[in-house]
C-alpha positions as CSV (number, residue, x, y, z in Angstrom):
1,M,0.0,0.0,0.0
2,T,1.3,3.4,-1.0
3,Q,1.8,5.8,2.0
4,K,0.1,9.2,1.7
5,P,2.5,12.1,1.9
6,V,-0.1,14.4,3.4
7,T,-2.5,13.2,6.1
8,S,-3.9,16.4,7.5
9,L,-4.5,20.1,6.9
10,D,-4.5,22.8,9.5
11,V,-5.7,26.3,8.9
12,T,-5.0,29.5,10.9
13,Y,-7.1,32.6,10.1
14,N,-6.4,36.3,10.8
15,V,-2.6,36.3,10.3
16,S,-0.4,39.3,9.5
17,L,3.0,39.2,7.8
18,I,5.7,41.7,8.8
19,T,8.7,42.2,6.6
20,L,11.8,44.1,7.9
21,N,13.8,45.4,4.9
22,N,17.4,46.7,5.2
23,L,17.9,45.2,8.6
24,P,21.6,45.0,9.4
25,N,22.7,41.4,9.1
26,N,23.8,41.3,12.7
27,I,22.6,38.3,14.7
28,K,22.7,40.3,18.0
29,L,20.3,42.9,16.5
30,I,18.1,40.3,15.0
31,S,17.9,38.5,18.3
32,E,17.0,41.8,20.0
33,V,14.1,42.2,17.6
34,F,12.6,38.9,18.4
35,T,13.4,39.2,22.2
36,S,11.6,42.5,22.2
37,I,8.5,41.0,20.6
38,A,8.6,37.9,22.9
39,N,8.8,40.2,25.9
40,E,5.5,41.7,24.9
41,G,3.9,38.2,25.0
42,I,3.6,37.9,21.2
43,S,4.1,34.5,19.6
44,I,5.8,34.5,16.2
45,D,5.0,31.7,13.8
46,M,6.6,31.5,10.4
47,I,10.1,33.1,10.0
48,S,12.1,33.7,6.9
49,K,15.5,35.4,6.6
50,S,17.2,36.2,3.3
51,P,20.9,36.0,2.7
52,S,22.9,39.1,3.4
53,L,23.3,41.7,0.7
54,K,25.7,44.6,1.3
55,G,25.6,44.0,5.0
56,N,21.8,44.0,5.2
57,T,19.1,41.3,5.2
58,T,15.4,40.9,5.0
59,V,13.4,39.1,7.7
60,S,9.8,38.2,7.4
61,F,7.6,36.7,10.0
62,S,3.9,36.0,10.7
63,L,1.8,36.6,13.8
64,L,-1.8,36.8,14.6
65,N,-3.6,40.1,13.6
66,D,-4.5,40.7,17.2
67,D,-0.8,41.2,18.1
68,L,0.1,43.5,15.2
69,V,-0.2,46.8,17.0
70,K,2.0,45.6,19.9
71,A,4.5,44.2,17.5
72,M,4.7,47.4,15.6
73,S,5.3,49.3,18.8
74,C,8.3,47.0,19.5
75,L,9.7,47.3,16.0
76,N,9.5,51.1,15.9
77,K,12.1,51.2,18.7
78,F,14.7,49.8,16.3
79,N,14.7,52.7,13.9
80,E,17.6,54.3,15.8
81,K,19.7,51.1,15.6
82,A,18.9,50.5,11.9
83,S,18.5,53.8,10.2
84,K,17.6,52.3,6.8
85,L,15.1,49.9,8.3
86,S,11.7,49.8,6.5
87,L,8.7,47.8,7.5
88,E,6.1,46.2,5.3
89,I,2.8,45.1,6.9
90,D,0.5,42.7,5.1
91,S,-2.7,41.8,7.0
92,F,-5.7,39.7,6.1
93,N,-3.9,36.4,5.5
94,T,-4.4,32.8,6.2
95,K,-1.8,30.2,7.1
96,F,-2.4,26.6,6.1
97,C,-0.2,23.7,7.0
98,V,-0.1,20.3,5.4
99,F,1.3,17.5,7.5
100,G,2.4,14.0,6.9
101,K,4.9,11.9,8.9
102,N,6.1,10.2,5.8
103,M,6.6,13.5,3.8
104,K,10.4,13.4,4.2
105,D,10.6,10.1,2.4
106,I,8.4,11.1,-0.6
107,P,9.9,13.3,-3.2
108,G,7.7,16.0,-4.9
109,V,5.3,16.9,-2.1
110,A,6.1,20.6,-2.3
111,A,5.9,20.5,-6.1
112,R,2.4,18.9,-6.0
113,L,1.3,21.5,-3.4
114,F,2.6,24.4,-5.5
115,N,1.1,23.1,-8.7
116,A,-2.3,22.7,-7.1
117,L,-2.1,26.3,-5.8
118,A,-0.8,27.5,-9.2
119,K,-3.8,26.0,-11.0
120,E,-6.0,28.1,-8.9
121,D,-3.8,31.2,-9.2
122,I,-3.2,31.3,-5.5
123,E,0.0,33.3,-4.6
124,I,2.1,32.1,-1.7
125,K,3.4,35.0,0.4
126,L,5.6,33.0,2.7
127,V,6.5,29.3,3.0
128,T,8.2,27.3,5.7
129,T,8.9,23.6,5.8
130,S,10.1,20.8,8.1
131,E,10.5,17.1,7.5
132,S,6.8,16.5,8.1
133,D,5.0,19.7,7.2
134,I,4.7,22.6,4.7
135,S,3.2,25.9,5.9
136,C,2.0,28.5,3.4
137,L,0.8,32.0,4.0
138,I,-1.8,33.2,1.5
139,D,-4.3,36.0,1.0
140,E,-7.4,35.3,3.0
141,K,-9.6,35.8,-0.1
142,D,-8.1,32.6,-1.4
143,T,-8.6,30.5,1.7
144,D,-11.6,28.5,0.5
145,K,-10.1,27.8,-2.9
146,A,-6.8,26.8,-1.3
147,I,-8.4,24.4,1.2
148,A,-10.4,22.8,-1.6
149,C,-7.5,22.3,-4.0
150,V,-5.2,21.0,-1.3
151,K,-7.8,18.5,-0.1
152,K,-8.4,17.4,-3.7
153,E,-4.7,17.1,-4.5
154,F,-3.9,15.0,-1.4
155,E,-7.2,13.2,-1.1
156,L,-8.0,14.5,2.3
157,E,-11.5,14.3,3.8
């Protein structure tokens, strides 16, 4: 019997994406950013950091919409330490996560997921992966289409 690469789908609504552009590529400063947010009791979910370019990097992360104002207050404190820092805020998103304990042993799971979303013209804003899951952040207007096409692609109930 063939093992299914994806066995479940989880959805989180009301997610914001914050992108920090021109952040100095300094791990101490980056850790200060996340410590400041954590000290406000804010949970961060997906995180993506780009490679350094001319000493700067871009860091994107997601959090619940309810925590956005507190997070922005934390981040505004870093303008003095990073004079070229610019923030992009993208609210009204949904995160979905496909999970399968056998995913790591089955090639092409991400390709199938991306192809299913592409057929429906659903743009992925942020993606993170592990050996057993793939999480995607999408515009909330595409939530129902995304859930339907992912369930169809991976034969989920």
